C-alpha positions as CSV (number, residue, x, y, z in Angstrom):
1,M,-0.2,-0.1,-0.1
2,A,1.8,3.6,-1.3
3,I,0.4,6.7,0.3
4,I,0.6,9.2,-2.4
5,K,-1.3,12.3,-1.2
6,A,-2.1,15.9,-2.8
7,F,-0.3,18.7,-1.3
8,Q,-0.6,22.6,-1.3
9,C,1.8,23.9,-3.8
10,I,3.8,26.4,-4.0
11,R,4.3,27.2,-7.5
12,P,5.5,30.5,-10.1
13,V,2.5,32.2,-11.6
14,E,1.9,31.3,-15.1
15,K,3.5,34.0,-16.9
16,Y,6.7,33.2,-15.3
17,A,7.1,29.6,-15.2
18,S,9.0,29.0,-18.5
19,Q,11.5,31.4,-16.9
20,V,11.6,29.9,-13.4
21,A,11.7,26.4,-14.6
22,A,15.3,25.5,-14.4
23,L,17.1,21.6,-15.1
24,P,17.8,20.0,-11.9
25,Y,20.6,21.7,-9.6
26,D,23.3,18.5,-10.2
27,V,23.5,18.7,-13.7
28,Y,25.8,21.9,-13.1
29,S,28.9,23.4,-12.2
30,S,28.9,26.4,-9.9
31,S,30.5,28.2,-13.3
32,E,27.8,26.9,-14.9
33,A,24.9,27.7,-12.8
34,C,26.6,31.1,-12.3
35,E,26.2,31.8,-16.0
36,V,22.5,30.5,-16.6
37,V,21.3,32.6,-13.6
38,K,23.2,35.4,-15.5
39,K,21.2,34.9,-18.5
40,Q,18.1,33.9,-17.0
41,P,17.9,36.3,-14.0
42,L,14.4,34.2,-12.6
43,S,16.0,30.5,-12.8
44,F,15.1,28.4,-10.3
45,L,18.5,27.5,-10.1
46,K,18.9,30.9,-7.9
47,I,17.7,28.7,-5.2
48,D,18.9,25.1,-6.2
49,R,22.1,27.1,-6.5
50,A,21.9,29.7,-4.3
51,E,26.1,30.2,-4.3
52,T,25.6,31.8,-7.6
53,A,24.5,34.8,-5.7
54,F,27.8,35.3,-3.7
55,G,30.0,34.9,-7.1
56,P,32.5,31.9,-8.1
57,D,34.8,31.9,-5.0
58,C,31.7,31.1,-2.7
59,N,31.7,27.9,-1.1
60,P,28.6,26.5,-2.0
61,Y,28.0,24.7,1.3
62,D,28.2,27.6,3.3
63,D,25.7,28.6,5.5
64,K,24.4,31.7,3.7
65,V,23.7,29.9,1.1
66,Y,21.3,28.0,2.6
67,Q,19.8,31.2,4.1
68,K,19.8,32.9,0.6
69,A,17.7,30.0,-1.3
70,H,15.5,30.2,2.0
71,D,15.3,34.2,1.0
72,L,14.7,33.6,-2.4
73,I,11.6,31.7,-2.0
74,Q,9.8,34.0,0.5
75,E,11.2,37.3,-1.8
76,N,9.6,35.4,-4.8
77,L,6.2,35.0,-2.8
78,E,6.3,38.6,-1.9
79,T,6.6,39.6,-5.2
80,G,4.4,37.5,-6.8
81,I,6.5,35.8,-8.8
82,F,5.2,32.6,-7.0
83,M,2.0,32.0,-5.6
84,K,0.9,29.3,-3.3
85,D,-2.7,27.1,-3.7
86,Q,-5.2,27.2,-1.2
87,E,-6.5,24.0,-1.4
88,E,-4.7,20.5,-1.3
89,A,-4.1,18.7,-5.4
90,Y,-2.6,16.8,-7.6
91,Y,-1.0,17.9,-10.5
92,I,-0.5,16.5,-13.8
93,Y,3.0,17.0,-15.3
94,Q,3.8,16.3,-19.1
95,L,7.0,16.3,-20.8
96,I,7.2,15.8,-24.6
97,M,10.9,15.1,-26.2
98,N,10.9,14.2,-29.7
99,G,7.4,13.5,-30.2
100,R,7.5,11.0,-27.3
101,S,5.5,11.7,-23.9
102,Q,5.4,10.9,-21.0
103,T,2.8,12.0,-18.1
104,G,3.3,11.9,-14.6
105,I,1.2,12.9,-11.1
106,V,2.7,15.3,-9.0
107,A,2.1,14.1,-5.6
108,C,3.6,13.8,-2.1
109,A,4.7,10.0,-0.9
110,S,5.4,8.8,2.4
111,I,8.5,8.9,3.9
112,D,7.4,5.6,6.2
113,D,6.5,3.9,2.3
114,Y,10.3,5.1,1.9
115,I,11.6,3.6,5.3
116,N,9.4,0.7,4.9
117,G,10.8,-0.3,1.6
118,V,7.1,-0.3,-0.5
119,I,9.5,2.8,-2.0
120,K,12.2,1.3,-3.5
121,K,15.5,2.1,-4.2
122,H,18.3,0.8,-6.7
123,E,21.5,2.7,-5.6
124,N,23.3,4.0,-2.4
125,T,23.9,7.6,-1.8
126,R,26.7,9.4,-0.8
127,S,26.6,11.1,2.9
128,E,28.0,14.6,1.2
129,K,25.6,14.9,-1.2
130,E,22.8,14.3,0.9
131,E,24.2,16.3,3.2
132,D,23.8,19.5,1.5
133,R,20.1,18.3,0.3
134,I,19.3,18.2,4.0
135,K,20.8,21.7,4.7
136,H,18.9,22.8,1.5
137,V,15.6,21.4,2.9
138,E,15.7,21.9,6.5
139,V,16.7,26.2,6.3
140,C,14.2,26.7,3.4
141,N,11.6,24.7,5.2
142,A,11.0,23.4,2.0
143,Q,11.3,20.3,-1.0
144,T,12.4,22.2,-4.1
145,G,13.5,19.4,-6.4
146,P,10.9,16.6,-6.9
147,I,11.9,13.2,-6.6
148,F,11.4,11.0,-10.1
149,L,9.5,7.8,-9.2
150,A,7.9,4.7,-11.3
151,Y,4.8,2.4,-10.8
152,R,3.7,-0.4,-13.0
153,S,1.0,1.3,-15.6
154,N,-2.7,1.5,-13.8
155,A,-5.9,1.6,-16.0
156,S,-7.7,3.7,-13.7
157,I,-5.0,6.4,-13.0
158,N,-4.2,6.5,-16.7
159,Q,-8.2,6.9,-17.5
160,C,-8.1,10.0,-14.8
161,V,-4.7,11.5,-16.2
162,T,-6.4,11.4,-20.0
163,E,-9.6,12.9,-19.0
164,E,-7.5,15.6,-17.2
165,T,-5.4,16.2,-19.9
166,K,-7.8,17.4,-22.0
167,K,-8.8,20.6,-19.9
168,A,-6.5,23.6,-20.4
169,P,-3.4,23.3,-18.5
170,L,-1.6,25.7,-15.8
171,Y,1.4,25.9,-18.0
172,H,2.4,25.2,-21.6
173,F,6.0,26.1,-22.9
174,V,8.6,24.8,-24.8
175,A,11.9,25.1,-22.9
176,E,15.3,25.9,-24.5
177,D,16.2,22.6,-25.4
178,G,13.1,22.0,-27.5
179,I,11.4,19.6,-24.5
180,T,7.5,20.9,-24.2
181,H,6.0,21.1,-20.6
182,N,2.5,20.9,-20.1
183,V,0.9,21.0,-16.0
184,W,-2.4,20.3,-15.0
185,K,-3.9,21.1,-11.8
186,V,-6.6,17.9,-10.8
187,T,-10.1,19.7,-10.0
188,D,-12.5,16.6,-10.3
189,V,-13.2,15.2,-6.5
190,A,-13.4,11.8,-8.7
191,S,-10.5,12.1,-10.1
192,I,-8.7,12.9,-6.7
193,I,-10.3,10.1,-5.2
194,T,-9.3,7.5,-7.9
195,I,-5.7,8.4,-7.9
196,K,-5.7,8.3,-3.9
197,E,-7.4,5.0,-3.8
198,Q,-5.6,3.2,-6.8
199,F,-1.8,4.5,-5.3
200,E,-3.2,2.5,-1.6
201,K,-3.6,-0.8,-4.1
202,T,0.1,-0.5,-5.4
203,E,2.0,-2.6,-3.4
204,S,5.8,-1.0,-5.1
205,I,6.9,2.4,-6.4
206,Y,10.6,2.6,-7.6
207,I,12.6,5.6,-7.5
208,A,14.5,6.2,-10.8
209,D,15.9,9.5,-10.1
210,G,16.5,11.5,-7.3
211,H,17.6,9.1,-4.5
212,H,19.9,11.4,-2.7
213,R,16.9,13.9,-2.3
214,A,14.9,11.3,-1.6
215,A,16.8,10.4,1.2
216,A,17.6,14.0,2.6
217,A,13.9,14.4,2.8
218,V,13.6,10.9,4.6
219,K,16.2,12.2,7.2
220,V,14.6,15.7,7.5
221,G,11.4,13.9,8.5
222,Q,13.0,11.5,11.0
223,K,15.2,14.5,12.6
224,K,11.9,16.5,13.2
225,R,9.9,13.2,14.7
226,A,12.9,13.3,17.0
227,Q,12.2,17.1,18.0
228,N,8.1,16.5,18.0
229,T,7.7,13.3,19.6
230,A,4.1,13.9,19.8
231,Y,4.0,13.9,15.8
232,T,0.7,12.6,14.4
233,G,2.3,11.4,11.1
234,E,0.3,14.3,9.0
235,E,2.6,16.9,9.4
236,E,3.9,18.0,5.9
237,W,7.6,16.7,6.8
238,N,6.5,13.1,6.7
239,F,6.0,13.2,2.9
240,F,8.4,14.1,0.0
241,L,7.4,16.2,-3.1
242,S,7.6,13.5,-6.5
243,V,6.5,13.2,-9.6
244,L,5.5,9.6,-10.8
245,F,5.2,7.9,-13.9
246,P,4.0,4.7,-15.5
247,D,6.4,2.5,-16.5
248,D,5.1,2.1,-20.4
249,Q,5.8,5.9,-20.5
250,L,9.8,5.9,-19.5
251,M,12.5,5.7,-22.1
252,I,15.8,4.8,-20.4
253,M,18.9,5.9,-22.7
254,D,22.1,4.4,-23.2
255,Y,25.1,5.0,-20.3
256,N,28.1,5.0,-22.2
257,R,31.7,4.2,-20.9
258,C,35.2,5.5,-21.6
259,V,38.8,4.4,-20.2
260,S,41.8,6.7,-20.5
261,D,44.6,3.8,-20.8
262,L,44.7,0.0,-22.2
263,N,46.3,-0.7,-18.7
264,G,49.5,-1.4,-20.5
265,Y,48.3,-3.7,-23.1
266,S,49.0,-2.6,-26.7
267,T,46.1,-2.7,-28.8
268,Q,46.6,-5.9,-30.5
269,E,47.2,-6.9,-27.1
270,F,44.0,-5.6,-25.9
271,L,42.0,-6.8,-28.6
272,A,43.4,-10.4,-27.7
273,K,42.2,-10.3,-24.1
274,V,38.7,-8.8,-24.9
275,Q,38.3,-11.6,-27.2
276,E,38.8,-14.3,-24.7
277,N,35.3,-13.4,-23.1
278,F,33.5,-12.0,-26.1
279,T,33.1,-12.3,-29.8
280,C,34.5,-8.9,-31.5
281,A,33.8,-8.0,-35.1
282,P,35.0,-4.5,-36.6
283,V,32.4,-2.9,-38.1
284,S,32.3,0.1,-41.2
285,E,30.5,3.0,-38.9
286,M,29.6,3.7,-35.5
287,Y,27.7,1.0,-33.6
288,S,24.9,1.7,-31.4
289,P,23.5,-2.2,-29.7
290,K,20.7,-3.4,-31.4
291,V,19.7,-5.5,-28.9
292,K,20.4,-6.2,-24.8
293,G,24.0,-8.3,-25.2
294,E,25.5,-6.5,-27.5
295,F,28.0,-3.7,-27.4
296,G,30.2,-1.3,-29.4
297,M,33.5,-0.5,-28.9
298,L,35.8,2.3,-30.4
299,L,39.3,1.6,-30.6
300,E,42.2,3.5,-32.2
301,N,39.0,4.8,-34.5
302,Q,37.6,1.6,-35.7
303,W,34.4,0.4,-34.4
304,Y,33.9,-3.2,-33.0
305,K,30.8,-5.1,-32.4
306,L,31.1,-7.2,-29.0
307,M,29.1,-9.9,-27.8
308,L,29.6,-12.3,-25.0
309,K,30.8,-15.8,-26.0
310,D,28.1,-18.4,-25.1
311,S,30.8,-20.6,-23.1
312,V,30.9,-17.3,-20.7
313,K,28.4,-18.3,-17.7
314,V,27.0,-15.4,-16.1
315,E,25.1,-15.4,-12.6
316,N,21.4,-16.1,-12.7
317,D,20.5,-13.0,-10.4
318,P,19.2,-9.5,-11.7
319,V,22.5,-7.2,-11.3
320,S,24.5,-9.9,-12.7
321,Q,22.2,-10.2,-16.1
322,L,22.4,-6.1,-16.6
323,D,24.4,-5.3,-19.5
324,V,26.4,-2.5,-17.5
325,S,27.6,-5.4,-15.2
326,I,28.8,-7.8,-17.6
327,L,30.8,-5.5,-19.8
328,H,32.6,-4.3,-15.9
329,D,32.6,-8.1,-15.1
330,Y,34.3,-9.5,-18.0
331,L,36.3,-6.7,-19.5
332,I,36.3,-3.7,-17.5
333,E,37.7,-4.9,-14.1
334,P,40.0,-8.0,-15.2
335,V,41.3,-6.4,-18.4
336,L,41.4,-2.9,-18.0
337,G,41.8,-3.3,-14.3
338,I,38.9,-0.9,-13.0
339,D,37.7,-2.8,-9.8
340,N,35.7,0.4,-8.7
341,P,34.3,2.7,-10.9
342,K,33.1,4.9,-8.6
343,V,36.2,6.5,-7.7
344,D,38.5,5.2,-10.8
345,K,39.6,8.5,-12.7
346,R,40.5,6.5,-15.4
347,I,36.7,5.7,-16.8
348,D,34.0,8.2,-17.3
349,F,30.4,7.9,-18.1
350,I,28.7,9.7,-21.2
351,G,25.0,10.1,-21.3
352,G,23.4,8.8,-24.4
353,I,21.4,11.7,-24.8
354,R,25.3,13.3,-26.3
355,G,25.2,10.4,-28.9
356,L,28.2,8.2,-29.9
357,A,29.6,11.3,-31.6
358,E,30.7,12.3,-28.0
359,L,32.5,9.0,-27.4
360,E,34.5,9.7,-30.6
361,R,35.5,13.1,-29.3
362,R,36.6,11.9,-26.1
363,C,38.6,9.1,-27.9
364,A,40.4,11.9,-30.0
365,L,40.8,14.0,-27.0
366,D,41.6,12.3,-24.2
367,M,40.5,8.8,-24.0
368,K,41.7,5.5,-25.7
369,V,38.8,3.1,-25.5
370,A,35.1,3.7,-25.4
371,F,32.0,1.1,-25.3
372,A,28.3,2.2,-26.5
373,M,26.0,0.4,-24.3
374,Y,22.2,-1.0,-24.8
375,P,20.0,0.8,-22.7
376,T,18.8,-0.8,-19.0
377,S,15.4,-1.1,-19.1
378,I,12.7,-0.1,-16.9
379,Q,11.6,-4.0,-15.9
380,E,15.1,-4.3,-15.5
381,L,15.6,-1.7,-12.9
382,F,12.7,-3.0,-10.9
383,A,13.6,-6.6,-10.8
384,V,16.8,-5.1,-8.9
385,S,14.7,-3.3,-6.9
386,D,12.4,-6.1,-6.1
387,A,15.1,-8.1,-5.0
388,G,16.3,-5.6,-2.8
389,L,19.7,-5.3,-4.9
390,L,21.7,-2.3,-5.9
391,M,22.6,-1.4,-9.5
392,P,26.3,-0.5,-10.6
393,P,27.4,2.8,-10.8
394,K,25.9,5.0,-13.9
395,S,23.5,2.1,-15.1
396,T,20.6,4.4,-16.4
397,W,20.1,7.9,-18.0
398,F,16.6,9.1,-17.9
399,E,15.5,11.3,-20.1
400,P,13.8,14.0,-20.2
401,K,15.2,15.7,-17.1
402,L,12.3,16.8,-14.9
403,R,12.4,21.0,-14.5
404,S,13.0,22.3,-10.8
405,G,11.0,25.3,-9.3
406,L,7.4,24.3,-10.9
407,F,6.1,22.8,-7.8
408,I,7.5,23.5,-4.1
409,H,6.2,21.4,-0.9
410,K,6.6,23.7,1.8
411,I,7.4,21.4,5.3
């Protein structure tokens, strides 16, 4: 049973929505965030990355940065850039990229569902990244970045969403990257009841993206429970801002790899080592894997198609069966000598949104070999999460990215 509740939303006034909406805080460096804010003064990066107010030498974790984020939210409310809805509501958020749409429900999920495993994760979090968002939530007294959740598609919820999206949207704009954003407020009482009741029947919900923000929201809620022992469980800090998407609308892109050297091997020695576990056929152009179990490899300006040999027996568990695991376990670790890709500086990861041309560029610039992956599927993500296991680093790249600033949850 999942508790997915409506909430009182702080959000931009319609005429400012496109100027406020910003990509997630963690896709930018401080200098990049400063450039965005300089070009777009209303960008939500001013709040998510409030060090932009203090110049390039500011420590982004300084207490004054979090206080500035708090002050900017209040300022935007006072000046009429933001508004607060007086009633609790669900919202619908639709993103359209290259003609493909995904439509989710904006709501608040329960920290108890996270703690008890109804909301399932597939990766570990790093304490320093958690601490940053914990401070941001605590000082702002608000959650500003929605967690990207997925659930198995539900016909009743789908029908509600279809009916609601026939109405005029609250927001409609096309962002600078060409992605269309539409938002509706759910006002039909029957739809509200159906959405709530259908999620109550849902056994599992999955974190697709936003593990650090989810963990931070939960830890803030736990701290507030310790400070308020008479809590009822209905306080807003018992819930965290989310957008929930049905699995059949989600697209995971490839998350490709490149490595800076061949671990001491010559080109021919390396190819011989690769062929101990993989078939390795040269191809005449960039190779994007067509099916699970295929890999593209770029080495010395030559592309190859790799496939694991039938004679290699892979463990029958959902993590070992992942393509990212197969490449790591049978090539990247034993041949290239990279046992911990989280910390090894010799390996880098390239999101599929940048295309295979980026692998060619990196191999011409600072890398020796690159690997093109077949995307991890949402069903593979579910299987890993259901087994209580964790995916290897950089297994999934979701597109399009949710914009921050369209929805704020006051706690």
